[in-house]
C-alpha positions in Angstrom: 0.0 0.1 0.1 2.9 2.4 0.6 4.1 1.7 -3.0 0.6 2.5 -4.3 0.3 5.4 -2.1 3.7 6.9 -3.1 3.0 6.4 -6.6 -0.6 8.0 -6.7 0.2 11.6 -5.6 -0.7 13.3 -9.0 -1.7 10.3 -11.2 -5.4 9.7 -10.6 -7.2 10.3 -13.8 -10.2 12.3 -13.5 -13.6 11.9 -15.3 -15.2 15.1 -16.4 -19.0 14.5 -16.7 -21.1 16.9 -15.0 -24.1 14.9 -15.5 -22.7 12.3 -13.0 -23.8 12.4 -9.5 -20.6 12.4 -7.3 -20.2 9.7 -4.6 -17.5 8.2 -2.4 -17.0 4.8 -0.9 -14.5 3.2 1.4 -12.6 0.0 0.9 -12.4 -1.0 4.6 -9.5 -3.5 5.2 -9.9 -5.1 8.6 -6.4 -5.9 10.1 -7.1 -9.4 11.6 -4.3 -11.3 13.0 -4.7 -14.1 10.2 -5.1 -11.7 7.5 -6.6 -8.6 6.1 -10.3 -8.8 5.0 -12.7 -6.1 3.1 -15.8 -5.3 4.9 -19.0 -5.3 2.7 -22.6 -4.4 3.1 -25.7 -5.9 1.5 -28.0 -3.3 0.8 -31.6 -3.5 2.1 -34.2 -4.8 -0.4 -36.3 -1.8 -0.1 -33.7 0.7 -1.5 -34.5 2.7 -4.6 -31.0 2.0 -6.1 -29.0 -1.0 -6.1 -31.6 -2.8 -3.7 -30.0 -6.0 -2.3 -26.5 -5.6 -4.0 -23.2 -6.0 -2.2 -21.5 -2.8 -1.9 -18.9 -0.8 -0.1 -19.9 1.6 2.6 -20.5 4.9 1.0 -22.8 7.1 -0.9 -23.8 10.5 -2.4 -21.5 13.5 -1.6 -23.7 16.2 -0.2 -23.3 19.9 -0.6 -22.0 20.4 2.9 -19.3 17.7 2.7 -15.8 19.3 2.4 -14.2 16.4 0.5 -15.0 13.0 -1.0 -12.9 11.6 1.6 -15.0 13.1 4.3 -18.1 11.7 2.4 -16.7 8.2 2.4 -16.0 8.3 6.4 -19.3 10.0 7.0 -21.4 7.5 5.0 -19.3 4.5 6.6 -20.2 6.0 10.1 -23.9 6.3 9.0 -24.4 3.1 7.6 -22.5 0.6 9.7 -21.7 2.7 12.9 -18.0 2.5 12.5 -16.8 5.8 13.9 -14.3 7.8 11.6 -11.7 8.1 14.2 -11.4 4.4 14.1 -10.3 4.3 10.3 -7.0 5.3 8.8 -7.2 6.3 5.1 -4.2 5.3 3.2 -5.0 6.1 -0.4 -7.5 7.0 -3.2 -8.1 4.8 -5.9 -9.2 5.8 -9.7 -12.6 7.5 -9.9 -15.1 5.0 -11.4 -18.2 5.9 -13.4 -21.3 3.7 -13.4 -24.1 3.4 -15.8 -26.7 4.3 -13.2 -25.3 7.9 -13.2 -22.8 8.0 -10.4 -19.1 8.9 -10.2 -17.5 7.0 -7.4 -14.3 8.1 -5.6 -13.1 5.2 -3.6 -10.7 5.3 -0.7 -8.8 2.4 0.9 -8.6 2.6 4.6 -7.7 0.4 7.6 -9.4 -0.4 10.8 -8.3 -2.8 13.8 -10.7 -5.5 15.0 -12.8 -5.9 17.1 -15.1 -3.5 15.3 -18.2 -2.1 17.0 -20.8 -2.0 14.1 -24.4 -0.9 14.2 -26.0 -1.2 10.8 -28.5 1.2 9.7 -31.1 -1.4 8.8 -33.1 1.1 6.6 -30.1 0.8 4.1 -28.1 -2.0 5.2 -29.4 -5.6 5.4 -26.3 -7.2 6.4 -22.5 -6.5 7.0 -19.9 -9.3 6.1 -16.1 -9.6 5.5 -14.2 -11.5 2.8 -10.5 -12.2 2.7 -8.4 -9.6 0.8 -6.3 -12.5 -0.6 -9.4 -14.1 -2.3 -10.7 -10.7 -3.5 -7.3 -9.6 -5.2 -6.9 -13.3 -7.1 -7.4 -12.4 -10.7 -8.8 -16.1 -11.2 -11.7 -15.1 -8.9 -13.1 -12.4 -11.5 -15.4 -13.1 -14.6 -16.3 -10.6 -17.3 -19.9 -10.5 -17.9 -22.1 -8.7 -20.6 -25.6 -7.5 -20.0 -28.0 -5.2 -22.0 -29.0 -2.4 -19.9 -31.4 0.4 -21.1 -30.7 -0.7 -24.7 -26.8 -0.6 -24.3 -24.5 -3.7 -24.3 -22.3 -3.3 -21.0 -19.5 -5.4 -19.8 -18.8 -5.8 -15.9 -16.7 -7.7 -13.6 -18.2 -10.0 -11.1 -17.0 -12.4 -8.6 -18.5 -15.0 -6.0 -17.8 -15.2 -2.4 -19.6 -17.9 -0.4 -23.2 -16.9 -1.1 -22.3 -13.3 -2.1 -22.5 -12.2 -5.7 -20.3 -9.1 -6.0 -20.4 -7.3 -9.2 -20.5 -3.9 -11.2 -18.9 -0.9 -9.6 -18.1 -2.8 -6.2 -16.0 -5.7 -8.2 -14.5 -2.9 -10.5 -13.2 -1.1 -7.6 -11.6 -4.2 -5.9 -10.2 -5.0 -9.3 -8.7 -1.6 -9.5 -7.2 -2.1 -5.9 -5.7 -5.4 -7.3 -3.8 -3.6 -10.0 -2.6 -0.9 -7.8 -0.9 -3.4 -5.5 0.4 -5.5 -8.3 -1.7 -8.5 -8.3 -3.6 -8.1 -11.6 -2.5 -6.7 -15.0 
C-alpha cells in the first residue's frame, strides 16, 4: 500500500462528466491477526437504487461535505456505525463511473478489530467480510455482458460464498488489485 500511495500523488485520472452524481466509498480493510479482510454491506431490499446488492460503505456526496474522503467516512459511520476516528485512510483509487449515473471516488482505509458495528437497517441488510487475498486473485473474476437500457455493457463479477459481488464494487476491487500489483 505504501508503493501504491507513493506512486499515486498526481496520477489519478479525472472523469469530467457533470451529469454524473458524485459519490464516495470506502474499501475498509480489517486488520485481523490471520490476514486482511474487506468489509462489505448488503443493501436493504427496499432501497430505490441498487437494492439487495453487495456494496462498499459509502454514498452520495452532499453539498456540505468538504471532500470526497469526508463523505466516505461520514457514510461509513452512518451505514455501519464505525466511527471515523477508528479508520486510517491510506490512499485514493481511480474514480469509477457507473451506468446508473454516479461517479464514485473510492478510498482505502484500515481498521483494527474488534469492530463495533451498528448497521442502519433502513439501508443495510447485512455486514460481512471477505479475505483480501481472495478478492485480489485475478482467477476469481469473471467478465460479464448485459444489456441495460438498450446498451450492451461489460462488467466484472466474483462470487464469495453466497455473495455475488459485481459492477462498481467488483470494478473497484479489481482496480485495487492492479494498484497493489496482483492483476495486470
